[in-house]
N, C-alpha and C positions, 0 to 999 in steps of 0.2 A: 174600253179602256179608258182610263182618265190620264193617260201617261203625256210626258212631253217631252221636247228636243229642244235643247237651247245650246246658242253656241256661249261659251262660257268664258269666266274671267280668270286670272291668275289666283283671286281670291279663294274661287271653288278648287283650285289644284291643292292648296292647303288643307281644305276641310275635305276633300275626298281620300287625300294622304292618309288623314287621322281616322277616317271611318273605313280604310283599307279597302277601296274601292276596286273593280276589277276594270282591265282596261283592254280595250283592243287597238292595236297599233297600225297605221297605213289603212283606214278605212278611206275607200275611194267615194269623192265626192261629198257634197253638202245637200242634204234635201231641199229641195226647194217649194215644191207644191205639195197638197194634201195625197195624192198618189205616191210621188218621191219619199213622203214620211213613214207611210203605211208599208212600202216594200223594205224601208232602211229597219224599220222596227221589227218587220217579219224576219229579217235575212239575218239579224244582229240577235234577237231575243231567242227563235225558235231554237236553234243550236244548243243554246243552255238549259232550255228545259228539256231537250233531249238525253242530257246528263243527269237530270233530277234536281236541277238549278231553278227553283220557282223564283220568278221574278213579279214583284208588286204590280198590282194593276195600275197604280198611281206613280209608277216610278218616272224620274228623270234620266234623260240620257245626255250628259255633258259632252259637247264636243270643243277640241282645242285644237288650235292650229300650232305647228312645229315654231315657228316665230315668236309664239308668245311662250312656251315651255322654254326655248333659249333662253329669253329675257329673264322669265324668271327663276330660272334656275342657275341661270350664268353660265350655259353651256356653249362652247365653241370649237371650230374645227371637226376634227373627225366623229367627235363626240357630239356634236350640234344635230339636229333636225333640218330638214329642208323647211323654208318658210311655210309652204302651202301644203307639207304634212299634215294628216288629220289622225286624232286620236280621239276614241270616244270614251266614255267612262259611265259606269252605274256605281253607285253607292252603294257600299256593303249593307246599308241601312234598307235598301230597297230589294235584297236578294235573301232566299232561305234556301240552304243548301238541305236538300232531301238525300243526299248520297251517302252511299258507303266507301271504303276507301278504296275499292276496285274501280268503281265509277269517277272518283275524282282522279284516280290515276290515270284512267282514259279521258277525261275532261283535260287535264292537264298536257297529255301526250298529242291527242287529237285535235284540239281547237288553239286558236292563238291568242287566248283571252290569257292575260297577267295580271298580277296585283301591281296597282299604281305605286304601293310604296318600293316594292321590288324594282321598278323602272326608275323612280328617281333615285333609290339608293344605289343602284347600280351605276348611274350617272354620275351621282356624285362622286362615287368612289373612283371613277375613271378621272375626273377631274382632279382628285386628291392625289391619283398617281402621277398625273402627269405637273403637280406642284402649283396648280392653279388656286385649288381650295384647300382652306385649312382641315384638319382632322375635326369631324364633329361626332357628336355622341350617336347621331342617327347613323353613321356608316360605322363605328366600332364594331360592330358584329362582323362585318364583311373583312376589315383588316384582320380580325382575330382567326377567322376563317381560311384567309388565304395564307397566313403566316403560319399555320397550323398545317395546313395542305402543303407547304413550301418545304415546312419541317419534313413531314413524312416521307415527300418525293425524294430527300436529301439522304435519308435512311437505308 
């Protein structure tokens, strides 16, 4: 495998959002030597493959710290991450989904992987609800969703 793990920058957060990367939040520790790196890759990638998600042989695993995510997306208070919180991401460009709807549902229910755009949009929506961020095109779908949900609840 020609894959690599990189400690990543804010610039990559936007690139991964645009590529609809999948992310795993709360990864413990950052690998420091070759053995750690091998274990890290196997423990994160193998579960994906069990659900029919093929990861490219030359994928890049991006690692982010909570403090960088907080700064880049202007998150604070209860909606912010701890400074040393780890999130890893794999670009959608490095993934091939060979799964049917049943496996996809099992994947979503049985793993902690999420889409990066969902993580970012949900954080942005919470900041908007608190009055800290302006309404943006990026979260309009969430605003519409929750408005319609509330309307249906009232009926």
